[in-house]
C-alpha positions as CSV (number, residue, x, y, z in Angstrom):
1,X,36.0,-61.5,46.7
2,X,35.0,-65.3,46.9
3,X,34.8,-66.5,43.0
4,X,31.5,-67.7,42.0
5,X,32.1,-70.5,39.4
6,X,28.1,-71.6,39.0
7,X,27.7,-67.8,38.1
8,X,30.5,-67.3,35.9
9,X,29.3,-70.6,34.2
10,X,26.1,-69.0,33.7
11,X,26.9,-65.8,32.3
12,X,29.1,-67.3,29.9
13,X,26.4,-69.5,28.7
14,X,24.5,-66.0,28.3
15,X,27.2,-63.9,26.3
16,X,27.3,-67.0,24.0
17,X,23.6,-67.8,23.9
18,X,23.2,-63.7,23.4
19,X,26.0,-63.5,20.6
20,X,24.5,-66.6,18.9
21,X,21.1,-65.4,18.7
22,X,21.7,-61.9,16.9
23,X,25.1,-62.5,15.5
24,X,25.1,-65.5,14.1
25,X,24.0,-65.8,10.3
26,X,21.6,-68.5,9.2
27,X,21.1,-69.4,5.2
28,X,18.2,-67.8,4.8
29,X,17.1,-63.5,3.9
30,X,14.8,-61.9,5.2
31,X,12.5,-59.1,3.3
32,X,9.9,-56.8,5.4
33,X,8.8,-53.1,4.9
34,X,11.0,-50.6,4.5
35,X,10.8,-46.6,3.9
36,X,9.0,-44.0,1.7
37,X,10.6,-41.3,1.3
38,X,9.8,-38.2,-0.5
39,X,11.8,-37.9,-4.0
40,X,12.2,-34.2,-3.3
41,X,16.0,-34.6,-2.4
42,X,16.8,-37.7,-4.7
43,X,15.7,-36.4,-7.8
44,X,16.6,-32.6,-9.1
45,X,15.7,-31.1,-12.2
46,X,17.9,-28.2,-12.7
47,X,15.6,-25.0,-12.2
48,X,12.4,-27.2,-11.6
49,X,9.1,-26.2,-10.7
50,X,8.1,-26.9,-6.8
51,X,4.9,-28.8,-5.8
52,X,2.5,-29.0,-2.8
53,X,2.7,-32.5,-2.3
54,X,5.1,-35.3,-2.4
55,X,6.2,-37.9,-4.6
56,X,7.0,-41.2,-2.5
57,X,10.0,-43.7,-3.4
58,X,9.0,-47.1,-1.4
59,X,11.2,-49.4,-0.1
60,X,11.6,-52.9,0.9
61,X,13.9,-53.9,3.3
62,X,16.5,-57.7,3.1
63,X,19.3,-59.3,5.7
64,X,20.4,-62.1,6.0
65,X,18.8,-63.6,9.1
66,X,20.3,-63.8,12.2
67,X,18.3,-66.9,15.0
68,X,16.7,-64.2,17.0
69,X,15.6,-62.4,13.2
70,X,14.1,-65.8,12.2
71,X,12.0,-66.3,15.0
72,X,10.7,-62.2,14.8
73,X,10.4,-62.6,11.2
74,X,8.5,-66.2,11.6
75,X,5.5,-64.5,13.6
76,X,5.2,-60.8,12.4
77,X,3.0,-60.5,9.2
78,X,4.3,-59.4,5.5
79,X,8.1,-61.1,6.9
80,X,9.0,-63.3,4.0
81,X,11.7,-65.8,4.9
82,X,13.5,-67.4,1.8
83,X,16.6,-69.8,1.5
84,X,19.5,-67.2,0.4
85,X,20.4,-69.5,-2.5
86,X,16.9,-68.8,-3.8
87,X,17.8,-64.9,-3.3
88,X,21.5,-64.8,-5.0
89,X,21.2,-66.8,-8.6
90,X,23.8,-69.5,-7.9
91,X,27.4,-68.7,-9.9
92,X,26.9,-64.9,-8.5
93,X,28.3,-63.3,-5.4
94,X,26.3,-61.8,-2.8
95,X,28.4,-58.4,-4.4
96,X,27.9,-59.2,-7.8
97,X,24.4,-59.4,-6.5
98,X,24.0,-56.1,-5.0
99,X,26.0,-54.3,-8.4
100,X,23.7,-55.4,-10.5
101,X,20.5,-54.7,-8.5
102,X,22.5,-51.0,-8.7
103,X,22.7,-51.0,-12.2
104,X,18.9,-52.2,-12.5
105,X,18.7,-48.9,-10.8
106,X,20.7,-46.5,-13.0
107,X,18.2,-48.2,-16.0
108,X,15.6,-47.3,-14.2
109,X,16.6,-43.8,-13.8
110,X,17.5,-43.8,-17.6
111,X,13.9,-45.2,-18.6
112,X,11.8,-43.0,-16.2
113,X,14.4,-39.9,-17.6
114,X,13.4,-40.6,-20.7
115,X,9.5,-41.4,-20.5
116,X,9.2,-38.5,-18.4
117,X,11.0,-35.6,-20.9
118,X,9.3,-37.1,-24.1
119,X,5.8,-36.9,-22.1
120,X,7.0,-33.1,-21.0
121,X,7.7,-32.0,-24.6
122,X,11.2,-31.3,-23.3
123,X,14.4,-31.6,-25.0
124,X,16.1,-34.9,-25.2
125,X,18.5,-36.8,-27.2
126,X,19.4,-40.3,-27.2
127,X,22.3,-42.3,-28.6
128,X,22.2,-46.0,-28.6
129,X,25.9,-47.4,-27.9
130,X,25.1,-51.1,-27.6
131,X,23.9,-54.1,-25.2
132,X,26.6,-55.2,-23.0
133,X,26.9,-58.4,-21.0
134,X,26.7,-57.5,-17.0
135,X,27.2,-60.9,-15.7
136,X,27.3,-64.5,-16.1
137,X,25.2,-67.1,-14.6
138,X,27.7,-70.2,-13.1
139,X,26.4,-73.7,-14.8
140,X,24.5,-71.9,-17.4
141,X,25.8,-72.5,-21.2
142,X,27.2,-69.0,-21.3
143,X,29.6,-69.3,-18.4
144,X,33.1,-69.7,-19.6
145,X,32.1,-68.5,-23.0
146,X,31.0,-64.8,-22.7
147,X,32.7,-63.0,-20.4
148,X,31.1,-59.2,-17.9
149,X,32.5,-56.5,-20.4
150,X,31.4,-58.6,-23.4
151,X,29.2,-55.9,-26.5
152,X,26.8,-58.0,-27.5
153,X,26.3,-57.3,-31.8
154,X,24.4,-59.6,-33.2
155,X,22.2,-63.3,-32.4
156,X,22.1,-65.3,-35.9
157,X,23.3,-62.4,-37.6
158,X,20.7,-60.4,-36.3
159,X,22.0,-56.8,-35.0
160,X,21.3,-56.4,-31.6
161,X,20.9,-52.0,-30.3
162,X,18.7,-52.6,-27.3
163,X,18.1,-55.3,-24.8
164,X,14.6,-55.9,-25.3
165,X,15.6,-57.5,-29.0
166,X,17.4,-59.9,-27.8
167,X,15.2,-61.4,-24.8
168,X,12.7,-60.9,-27.6
169,X,15.1,-63.6,-30.1
170,X,16.1,-65.8,-27.7
171,X,12.5,-65.9,-25.4
172,X,10.6,-67.4,-28.8
173,X,13.1,-70.2,-29.0
174,X,13.6,-73.8,-27.9
175,X,15.6,-75.0,-24.9
176,X,18.4,-76.7,-26.9
177,X,18.4,-74.7,-30.0
178,X,21.9,-72.9,-31.1
179,X,22.2,-69.6,-31.5
180,X,25.4,-67.9,-32.9
181,X,26.3,-65.3,-30.4
182,X,28.7,-62.4,-31.8
183,X,30.2,-59.8,-29.1
184,X,33.3,-57.6,-29.1
185,X,35.8,-57.6,-26.5
186,X,39.0,-55.6,-25.7
187,X,38.4,-54.7,-29.6
188,X,38.6,-58.4,-31.2
189,X,35.1,-59.8,-33.1
190,X,34.2,-62.7,-31.5
191,X,31.6,-65.3,-32.4
192,X,30.7,-68.3,-30.5
193,X,28.0,-71.1,-30.8
194,X,26.2,-71.3,-27.2
195,X,22.9,-73.8,-27.1
196,X,19.7,-72.5,-24.9
197,X,18.6,-73.7,-21.7
198,X,15.7,-73.4,-19.4
199,X,16.4,-71.6,-15.9
200,X,16.6,-73.7,-13.5
201,X,12.6,-73.5,-11.7
202,X,11.4,-71.3,-15.2
203,X,10.2,-71.7,-18.4
204,X,12.2,-68.7,-19.7
205,X,15.0,-69.8,-21.5
206,X,18.2,-68.4,-22.1
207,X,22.4,-69.2,-22.1
208,X,22.6,-67.5,-18.7
209,X,23.4,-63.7,-19.0
210,X,22.2,-60.3,-17.6
211,X,22.2,-57.8,-19.5
212,X,22.2,-53.7,-20.3
213,X,21.4,-51.1,-23.0
214,X,24.4,-48.5,-23.2
215,X,22.6,-45.6,-23.8
216,X,23.8,-42.0,-23.8
217,X,21.2,-40.0,-23.2
218,X,21.3,-35.8,-22.8
219,X,18.4,-34.0,-21.4
220,X,17.6,-30.1,-21.4
221,X,17.0,-28.9,-18.3
222,X,19.6,-31.4,-16.6
223,X,18.5,-34.2,-14.0
224,X,20.3,-35.2,-11.4
225,X,19.7,-38.5,-8.9
226,X,21.0,-39.0,-5.4
227,X,19.6,-42.9,-4.5
228,X,22.6,-44.1,-2.7
229,X,22.9,-47.4,-2.5
230,X,19.2,-48.6,-2.9
231,X,18.8,-50.8,-5.9
232,X,16.5,-52.9,-8.2
233,X,14.2,-51.1,-11.1
234,X,10.7,-50.7,-9.6
235,X,11.2,-47.1,-8.2
236,X,10.5,-46.4,-12.4
237,X,7.0,-45.4,-12.0
238,X,7.8,-43.1,-9.2
239,X,11.1,-41.5,-10.7
240,X,8.7,-40.4,-13.6
241,X,6.4,-38.4,-11.9
242,X,8.8,-37.0,-10.0
243,X,10.4,-35.7,-13.1
244,X,7.3,-34.6,-15.0
245,X,6.0,-32.6,-12.1
246,X,9.4,-30.8,-11.9
247,X,9.6,-29.8,-15.5
248,X,5.8,-28.4,-15.6
249,X,4.2,-25.9,-13.8
250,X,1.5,-27.4,-13.0
251,X,1.4,-29.1,-9.9
252,X,0.4,-32.8,-10.6
253,X,0.6,-33.5,-7.0
254,X,-2.4,-31.7,-5.9
255,X,-1.2,-31.6,-2.6
256,X,-0.7,-35.3,-1.8
257,X,1.3,-37.3,-0.4
258,X,1.6,-39.8,-3.1
259,X,3.4,-43.3,-3.2
260,X,4.2,-46.1,-5.9
261,X,6.0,-48.8,-7.1
262,X,6.3,-50.6,-10.4
263,X,9.4,-51.1,-13.2
264,X,9.2,-48.9,-16.2
265,X,10.7,-49.4,-19.3
266,X,10.7,-46.8,-22.4
267,X,7.7,-46.7,-23.7
268,X,5.9,-45.9,-20.2
269,X,4.5,-48.9,-19.7
270,X,4.7,-50.2,-15.6
271,X,5.6,-53.9,-15.1
272,X,5.1,-56.1,-12.1
273,X,7.4,-55.6,-9.1
274,X,8.2,-57.9,-6.1
275,X,7.3,-57.3,-3.0
276,X,4.0,-54.6,-3.3
277,X,2.4,-55.7,0.1
278,X,5.4,-54.5,1.9
279,X,5.5,-51.4,0.3
280,X,1.5,-51.1,1.3
281,X,2.2,-50.8,4.6
282,X,5.7,-48.6,4.1
283,X,3.4,-45.7,2.4
284,X,0.8,-46.2,5.2
285,X,3.5,-46.1,7.3
286,X,4.5,-42.7,6.2
287,X,0.8,-41.5,5.7
288,X,0.5,-41.6,2.0
289,X,-2.8,-40.7,0.0
290,X,-2.4,-42.9,-3.0
291,X,-0.4,-46.0,-3.7
292,X,-0.4,-46.9,-7.4
293,X,0.4,-50.2,-8.4
294,X,1.1,-52.1,-11.4
295,X,-2.1,-53.4,-12.9
296,X,-0.6,-56.5,-15.5
297,X,-3.6,-55.4,-17.2
298,X,-5.9,-56.9,-15.0
299,X,-4.0,-60.4,-14.5
300,X,-4.7,-62.8,-12.0
301,X,-3.2,-62.2,-8.8
302,X,-1.8,-58.7,-9.8
303,X,0.4,-56.5,-8.2
304,X,-2.6,-53.8,-7.9
305,X,-4.9,-57.1,-6.1
306,X,-2.2,-57.8,-3.9
307,X,-2.1,-54.3,-3.0
308,X,-5.7,-53.8,-2.7
309,X,-5.8,-57.0,-0.9
310,X,-3.1,-55.5,1.8
311,X,-4.5,-52.5,2.3
312,X,-7.7,-53.8,3.1
313,X,-6.6,-56.2,5.5
314,X,-4.3,-53.7,7.7
315,X,-7.1,-51.1,7.6
316,X,-6.0,-47.6,5.8
317,X,-7.4,-45.5,4.3
318,X,-4.7,-44.9,1.4
319,X,-6.4,-45.0,-2.0
320,X,-4.6,-48.1,-4.4
321,X,-4.9,-47.0,-8.3
322,X,-4.5,-49.8,-10.8
323,X,-2.2,-48.6,-13.7
324,X,-0.8,-50.3,-17.1
325,X,1.2,-47.0,-17.8
326,X,3.1,-43.5,-17.0
327,X,0.0,-41.9,-18.9
328,X,-3.0,-43.9,-16.4
329,X,-1.4,-42.6,-13.6
330,X,-0.3,-39.2,-14.8
331,X,-3.9,-38.9,-16.0
332,X,-5.2,-39.8,-12.4
333,X,-3.2,-36.9,-11.3
334,X,-4.3,-34.2,-13.3
335,X,-8.2,-35.4,-13.2
336,X,-7.7,-34.9,-8.8
337,X,-9.1,-32.0,-7.0
338,X,-6.7,-29.8,-5.5
339,X,-6.4,-31.0,-1.6
């Protein structure tokens, strides 16, 4: 067989270019619509009631871009391209970031459990075990002073039991203010002086730590979660509705396919999340009938407004419903007619 040098070179170039376009990782991250899976397999209340309809967990897909994915995302609607350093905070590795996201998912599940059981008047007991440092951001004041795993005992002699207490106290201060932080580390009590700074590109001030409240929540009947590697806090509202639906004999789905999103705190308030336009598309693709969106008390460009605009853009029949609290969503469902 005669060797065809020109053909070999062309083939080699094609292989190299193909490998580059589909395999090389660019310093960009792409967000796009994910899935809208039913929550029944994810949340299981022991002896819980079944429903005709379903609650749906809506997700956004993300990943570091290849050249091919970058070009595709540039021309596709509702795909967002961000520089990698805007996605992962400076000084935190991708692995640490994803671990923090999983921790936020666990906190979201706990908050949704508390809200659902309290509203369903079921047995629940909460023991507060303290606030812990999840990670420390490089080049912020706490870096090299506080460590992952530190238990925060007090700020300026103010006892700290929940994260909100620390956040509310620090957010009331000005950049440059020095605070006294007392922590427990390896059974030793340490007190450090740390000056507050504004976060890069943000008006918020802090010392540069991610924190979590460690609670021991005991409920009856028991509830189990199987969310796998899904991270972040945005499933809180839908978790709480699914748990409540299984706890109570009343079928609050009324036979509908119900999706939604929103971070839920322990008081049942629904907070803003990212990527809601992509979640509306994911829910519509799954054939959902109703989508709950954080209303942010009617703020301009709220999640609800973006969700509503996206629904109009794609021409969906899915109903977009604004909610500020868990009870807003529950009341809406309880007033629906049976499908």
